[in-house]
C-alpha positions as CSV (number, residue, x, y, z in Angstrom):
1,M,10.6,-64.2,6.2
2,G,7.3,-63.4,4.5
3,N,5.2,-64.2,1.4
4,I,5.3,-63.0,-2.2
5,I,3.7,-59.6,-1.3
6,D,6.5,-59.0,1.3
7,Y,9.0,-60.0,-1.4
8,V,7.7,-57.3,-3.7
9,K,7.8,-54.7,-0.9
10,T,11.4,-55.6,0.0
11,Y,13.0,-56.4,-3.4
12,G,10.7,-54.5,-5.8
13,K,13.3,-51.7,-5.9
14,F,15.6,-53.9,-7.9
15,T,15.1,-54.2,-11.7
16,F,15.6,-57.5,-13.5
17,S,19.0,-56.2,-14.7
18,E,20.0,-55.7,-11.1
19,M,18.6,-58.9,-9.7
20,P,17.9,-61.9,-12.0
21,F,14.5,-63.3,-12.7
22,S,13.7,-66.1,-10.2
23,D,11.1,-68.7,-9.4
24,V,9.5,-66.2,-6.9
25,D,9.1,-63.7,-9.7
26,S,7.5,-66.5,-11.7
27,L,5.0,-67.3,-9.0
28,I,4.1,-63.5,-8.7
29,L,3.4,-63.2,-12.5
30,S,1.5,-66.5,-12.4
31,Q,-0.7,-65.2,-9.6
32,L,-1.3,-61.9,-11.4
33,S,-2.7,-64.0,-14.3
34,Y,-5.8,-64.8,-12.1
35,M,-7.0,-61.3,-12.4
36,N,-9.3,-60.0,-15.2
37,F,-7.5,-57.4,-17.2
38,F,-10.5,-56.1,-19.1
39,G,-10.9,-52.4,-19.8
40,C,-7.2,-51.9,-20.6
41,E,-5.1,-52.3,-23.8
42,V,-4.1,-55.8,-23.0
43,A,-5.5,-57.9,-25.8
44,K,-4.0,-56.3,-28.9
45,G,-0.5,-57.7,-28.9
46,K,1.3,-54.4,-28.8
47,F,2.2,-54.1,-25.1
48,I,0.7,-50.7,-24.8
49,A,-0.4,-51.4,-21.2
50,K,2.0,-51.7,-18.3
51,I,1.4,-53.4,-14.9
52,S,1.1,-49.9,-13.4
53,D,-1.9,-49.3,-15.7
54,L,-3.7,-52.5,-14.5
55,A,-4.1,-51.1,-11.0
56,L,-6.5,-48.6,-12.5
57,I,-9.1,-51.2,-13.5
58,D,-12.3,-51.4,-11.6
59,E,-11.8,-53.6,-8.6
60,A,-15.1,-55.5,-9.0
61,V,-14.0,-56.5,-12.6
62,L,-10.4,-57.1,-11.6
63,T,-11.1,-59.8,-9.0
64,E,-14.3,-61.5,-10.2
65,N,-14.1,-65.2,-9.7
66,T,-10.6,-65.0,-8.2
67,P,-9.6,-66.7,-4.9
68,E,-8.1,-64.3,-2.3
69,P,-9.4,-61.1,-4.0
70,E,-8.0,-58.7,-1.3
71,K,-4.5,-60.3,-1.5
72,N,-4.6,-60.3,-5.3
73,K,-5.4,-56.5,-5.2
74,E,-2.6,-55.8,-2.7
75,L,-0.1,-57.8,-4.8
76,L,-1.0,-55.9,-8.0
77,Y,-0.9,-52.5,-6.3
78,E,2.5,-53.3,-4.8
79,C,3.8,-54.5,-8.2
80,A,2.3,-51.4,-9.9
81,K,4.4,-49.0,-7.8
82,C,7.8,-50.8,-7.7
83,A,10.7,-50.5,-10.2
84,R,10.9,-54.3,-10.7
85,F,7.4,-54.8,-12.1
86,K,5.6,-51.5,-12.8
87,N,7.0,-51.0,-16.3
88,L,6.5,-54.5,-17.5
89,G,4.4,-54.6,-20.7
90,V,1.2,-56.6,-20.6
91,S,-0.6,-58.0,-23.6
92,F,-2.3,-61.0,-25.3
93,F,-4.9,-61.3,-22.4
94,V,-7.5,-64.0,-23.2
95,N,-10.2,-65.4,-21.0
96,E,-12.4,-68.2,-22.3
97,T,-15.0,-70.3,-20.4
98,D,-17.3,-72.7,-22.1
99,E,-19.6,-74.9,-20.0
100,K,-20.6,-77.1,-23.0
101,S,-17.1,-78.1,-23.9
102,E,-16.0,-78.0,-20.2
103,K,-13.3,-75.5,-20.9
104,Q,-11.7,-72.8,-18.7
105,F,-8.7,-71.1,-20.2
106,S,-7.0,-67.8,-19.6
107,A,-3.5,-66.5,-20.2
108,V,-1.6,-63.2,-20.4
109,T,2.0,-62.3,-21.5
110,F,4.4,-60.0,-19.7
111,K,7.2,-58.2,-21.6
112,L,10.2,-58.3,-19.3
113,S,12.5,-56.7,-21.9
114,D,12.6,-56.2,-25.7
115,K,13.9,-59.8,-26.0
116,L,12.4,-61.6,-23.0
117,F,8.7,-62.5,-22.5
118,Y,6.8,-64.4,-19.8
119,I,3.7,-66.3,-20.7
120,A,1.5,-66.8,-17.6
121,Y,-1.2,-69.4,-17.8
122,R,-4.0,-69.0,-15.3
123,G,-4.8,-71.9,-13.0
124,T,-8.3,-73.1,-12.2
125,D,-10.6,-70.2,-11.3
126,T,-13.5,-70.6,-8.8
127,T,-16.0,-71.8,-11.5
128,L,-17.1,-75.4,-11.2
129,V,-16.7,-75.8,-15.0
130,G,-13.0,-75.0,-14.4
131,W,-12.9,-77.8,-11.7
132,K,-14.6,-80.2,-14.2
133,E,-11.8,-79.6,-16.7
134,D,-9.3,-80.4,-14.0
135,F,-11.1,-83.6,-13.2
136,N,-11.0,-84.6,-16.9
137,L,-7.2,-84.7,-16.7
138,A,-7.8,-88.1,-15.0
139,C,-9.5,-89.7,-18.0
140,L,-8.8,-87.7,-21.2
141,K,-5.7,-87.7,-23.4
142,K,-5.9,-83.9,-23.3
143,V,-8.4,-81.2,-22.2
144,P,-9.6,-78.2,-24.3
145,A,-7.5,-75.7,-22.2
146,Q,-4.3,-77.6,-23.2
147,D,-5.0,-77.2,-26.9
148,S,-5.7,-73.5,-26.3
149,A,-2.5,-73.2,-24.3
150,L,-0.4,-74.6,-27.1
151,A,-2.2,-72.4,-29.7
152,Y,-1.6,-69.4,-27.4
153,L,2.1,-70.1,-27.2
154,K,2.3,-70.3,-31.0
155,K,0.4,-67.0,-31.4
156,V,2.6,-65.1,-28.9
157,A,5.8,-66.6,-30.4
158,K,4.7,-65.5,-33.9
159,K,4.1,-61.9,-32.7
160,T,7.3,-61.5,-30.6
161,K,11.0,-61.9,-31.1
162,G,13.3,-63.2,-28.4
163,T,13.3,-65.6,-25.5
164,L,10.2,-67.0,-23.9
165,I,9.5,-68.2,-20.3
166,L,6.4,-70.2,-19.6
167,G,4.8,-70.6,-16.2
168,G,1.6,-71.0,-14.2
169,H,0.1,-72.0,-10.9
170,S,-2.1,-75.1,-10.4
171,K,-3.6,-76.1,-13.8
172,G,-1.6,-73.2,-15.2
173,G,1.6,-75.1,-14.4
174,N,0.2,-78.1,-16.2
175,L,-0.6,-75.9,-19.3
176,A,2.9,-74.4,-19.2
177,V,4.5,-77.9,-19.2
178,F,2.1,-79.2,-21.9
179,S,2.8,-76.3,-24.2
180,A,6.5,-76.6,-23.9
181,F,6.3,-80.4,-24.4
182,Y,4.3,-80.2,-27.6
183,A,5.8,-77.0,-29.0
184,P,7.4,-77.4,-32.5
185,V,11.1,-78.0,-32.4
186,F,12.0,-74.6,-33.7
187,L,9.9,-73.0,-31.0
188,K,11.4,-75.2,-28.2
189,H,14.7,-73.5,-28.8
190,R,13.2,-70.1,-27.9
191,I,11.9,-71.4,-24.5
192,K,14.4,-70.5,-21.8
193,A,12.5,-72.0,-18.8
194,V,9.2,-73.5,-17.7
195,F,7.8,-72.9,-14.2
196,D,5.2,-75.3,-12.8
197,H,3.9,-74.1,-9.4
198,D,2.0,-77.0,-7.8
199,G,0.4,-78.1,-11.0
200,P,-1.0,-81.6,-11.6
201,G,0.8,-84.0,-13.9
202,F,-0.3,-86.2,-16.8
203,L,-1.6,-89.7,-17.3
204,E,1.3,-92.0,-18.0
205,E,-0.4,-93.6,-21.0
206,F,-0.6,-90.3,-22.7
207,F,2.7,-88.7,-21.8
208,S,6.2,-90.0,-22.8
209,A,8.6,-90.0,-19.8
210,K,11.5,-90.2,-22.3
211,K,10.4,-87.1,-24.2
212,M,9.7,-85.3,-20.9
213,S,13.3,-85.9,-19.8
214,R,14.4,-83.7,-22.7
215,L,12.4,-80.8,-21.2
216,A,13.8,-81.5,-17.7
217,P,16.8,-79.1,-17.8
218,K,14.4,-76.2,-18.4
219,L,11.7,-77.3,-16.0
220,H,11.3,-75.8,-12.5
221,K,8.6,-77.4,-10.5
222,T,7.7,-76.1,-7.0
223,V,5.2,-77.6,-4.5
224,P,4.4,-76.7,-0.9
225,Q,5.3,-79.1,1.9
226,S,1.7,-80.4,2.2
227,A,1.4,-80.7,-1.5
228,F,-1.7,-82.5,-2.9
229,V,-2.6,-81.0,-6.3
230,G,1.1,-80.9,-7.4
231,L,1.5,-84.6,-6.6
232,L,-1.6,-85.7,-8.5
233,L,-0.8,-87.7,-11.7
234,G,2.8,-87.1,-10.7
235,N,5.3,-88.1,-13.3
236,L,7.9,-85.4,-12.7
237,S,10.5,-86.8,-10.3
238,E,12.3,-83.5,-9.7
239,F,10.7,-80.7,-7.7
240,T,11.5,-78.2,-5.0
241,V,9.5,-78.2,-1.8
242,V,8.5,-74.8,-0.4
243,E,7.6,-74.0,3.2
244,S,4.0,-72.8,3.7
245,K,2.3,-71.1,6.6
246,A,-1.1,-72.6,5.7
247,F,-2.5,-76.0,6.8
248,G,-3.1,-79.0,4.5
249,L,-4.9,-78.4,1.2
250,F,-4.8,-74.6,1.8
251,Q,-1.0,-74.7,1.2
252,H,-2.0,-74.7,-2.5
253,D,-2.6,-70.9,-2.0
254,P,0.6,-69.1,-3.3
255,F,0.2,-66.4,-0.7
256,S,1.0,-69.0,2.0
257,W,4.4,-69.9,0.4
258,Q,7.3,-68.5,2.4
259,V,10.0,-66.4,1.0
260,E,13.3,-66.0,2.8
261,E,15.4,-63.0,1.6
262,N,15.0,-63.1,-2.2
263,H,14.2,-66.8,-2.6
264,F,11.7,-69.5,-1.4
265,K,12.3,-71.1,2.0
266,I,13.0,-74.7,1.1
267,C,12.0,-77.9,2.9
268,K,13.6,-81.3,2.3
269,F,10.4,-83.3,1.8
270,T,6.7,-83.1,1.4
271,D,4.8,-84.3,4.5
272,K,3.5,-87.9,4.9
273,I,-0.2,-87.1,5.0
274,S,-0.3,-85.2,1.7
275,K,1.8,-87.9,0.0
276,H,-0.4,-90.7,1.3
277,T,-3.6,-89.0,0.0
278,A,-2.1,-88.2,-3.4
279,D,-0.6,-91.8,-3.6
280,K,-4.0,-93.3,-2.8
281,I,-5.7,-91.4,-5.6
282,N,-2.8,-91.9,-8.1
283,N,-2.8,-95.7,-7.4
284,W,-6.5,-95.9,-8.0
285,L,-6.2,-94.0,-11.2
286,K,-3.3,-96.1,-12.4
287,N,-5.1,-99.4,-11.7
288,T,-8.6,-98.3,-13.0
289,D,-9.7,-98.4,-16.6
290,V,-10.5,-95.2,-18.5
291,E,-14.3,-95.8,-18.5
292,K,-14.4,-96.1,-14.7
293,R,-12.3,-93.0,-14.3
294,K,-14.7,-91.2,-16.6
295,L,-17.6,-92.4,-14.4
296,F,-15.8,-91.1,-11.3
297,V,-15.3,-87.7,-12.9
298,D,-18.8,-87.4,-14.3
299,S,-20.4,-88.6,-11.0
300,L,-18.5,-86.2,-8.9
301,Y,-19.2,-83.2,-11.2
302,C,-22.9,-84.1,-11.5
303,A,-23.1,-84.3,-7.7
304,L,-21.5,-80.9,-7.3
305,K,-23.9,-79.5,-9.9
306,K,-26.9,-80.8,-7.8
307,T,-26.0,-78.2,-5.2
308,G,-27.0,-75.4,-7.7
309,A,-23.6,-73.8,-7.2
310,K,-21.8,-72.2,-10.1
311,T,-18.6,-71.3,-8.2
312,Y,-16.4,-72.5,-5.4
313,F,-17.7,-69.6,-3.2
314,E,-21.3,-70.6,-3.8
315,L,-20.5,-74.2,-2.9
316,L,-19.1,-73.0,0.5
317,E,-21.9,-70.6,1.3
318,N,-24.0,-73.5,2.9
319,K,-21.3,-76.1,3.3
320,N,-23.2,-78.7,5.3
321,A,-26.4,-78.6,3.3
322,N,-24.4,-78.8,0.1
323,L,-22.6,-81.9,1.3
324,K,-25.9,-83.6,2.0
325,K,-27.0,-82.8,-1.6
326,I,-23.7,-84.2,-2.9
327,F,-24.0,-87.4,-1.0
328,S,-27.6,-87.8,-1.9
329,A,-26.8,-87.4,-5.6
330,L,-24.2,-90.2,-5.2
331,K,-26.6,-92.7,-3.7
332,D,-27.0,-94.8,-6.8
333,T,-23.4,-94.4,-8.1
334,D,-21.2,-97.4,-8.8
335,P,-20.0,-98.6,-5.3
336,E,-16.3,-98.5,-6.1
337,V,-16.6,-95.0,-7.5
338,K,-18.8,-93.9,-4.6
339,N,-16.2,-95.1,-2.1
340,I,-13.3,-93.4,-3.7
341,I,-15.2,-90.1,-3.8
342,K,-16.2,-90.5,-0.2
343,S,-12.7,-91.3,0.8
344,M,-11.3,-88.3,-1.1
345,I,-13.9,-85.9,0.5
346,R,-13.0,-87.2,4.0
347,D,-9.3,-86.7,3.3
348,L,-9.8,-83.2,2.0
349,L,-12.1,-82.2,4.8
350,K,-9.4,-83.0,7.3
351,T,-7.5,-80.0,5.9
352,N,-10.4,-77.6,6.2
353,I,-9.6,-74.8,8.7
354,K,-12.1,-72.2,7.5
355,G,-15.2,-73.7,9.2
356,K,-16.0,-77.3,10.2
357,M,-17.9,-79.4,7.7
358,K,-19.7,-82.4,9.0
359,L,-20.2,-85.5,6.9
360,P,-23.9,-86.5,6.6
361,K,-24.8,-89.6,8.6
362,N,-26.8,-91.2,5.8
363,N,-25.0,-94.2,4.3
364,L,-23.3,-93.9,0.9
């Protein structure tokens, strides 16, 4: 048993004609989408570049603002030298971040064969503006990245012929589902499968469960056993639970997901703690009006910005001092909003295993 890197090392010798495409392959391509494929012929729509070419990109550029940079590099390098992945064409790479419109969007398309293409939507990167767009899912009908994701699907579909597979990790999973859901009818017929790897769901008032049921046969959702992100705004009843070697919130990391032989190691249920935390937030969102949800999102983001951090890594550089700044910034916030933020932070800190973070003693 191992992770997705071990899977590539063991089963990378088999081409897709020898061993069919699976949800493990989908997670691998979704993870590769986190890297910055600049400096290569990947944006021109002609699939000139192959995965083997991407390994030649400067490492500093390749992994900028990516979580787990060393593991990302190892995954790419293993893919670049194995029969299963090295000759896959890569194109239509886009990367857009706009702090003003609170948008973070990136995607890339892999050519699996002349008639099969995988569109990989990137999840949230380490920038705080990317986080803010995720927070906005709690109060907006749609966020800018979702519009971009649908436009991207239409663009790739227009430039290619054949079958499409959509997928992504975290917010990328949400974008994949959103794009398939809102795709024109003629385009829906070209979509073979949609892979949502631990992505958040959608507000019930903006998403039709009846229409979603039509997508269900093509939808493959996977979450780790201590799922949190993938249970937020949850309106997808069917999902597969994957065993993870990480603890708590860190199970969101795809490199912690366990692979047994050539498939994920499956669990029967998510654990009670993760379900309790997600249910608490989901119930609050369900029973709270849109204006208060927006206040919650804006208050949390403004508090994070008070630290001066631009990325997740900068936020963690001086964890305890930044927590004090966050709580200080929340001092005059609406009491109900303040309490839910405080409760959420406490729950999430319980999962922190990379260094203890103490809550400030000052009252909120």
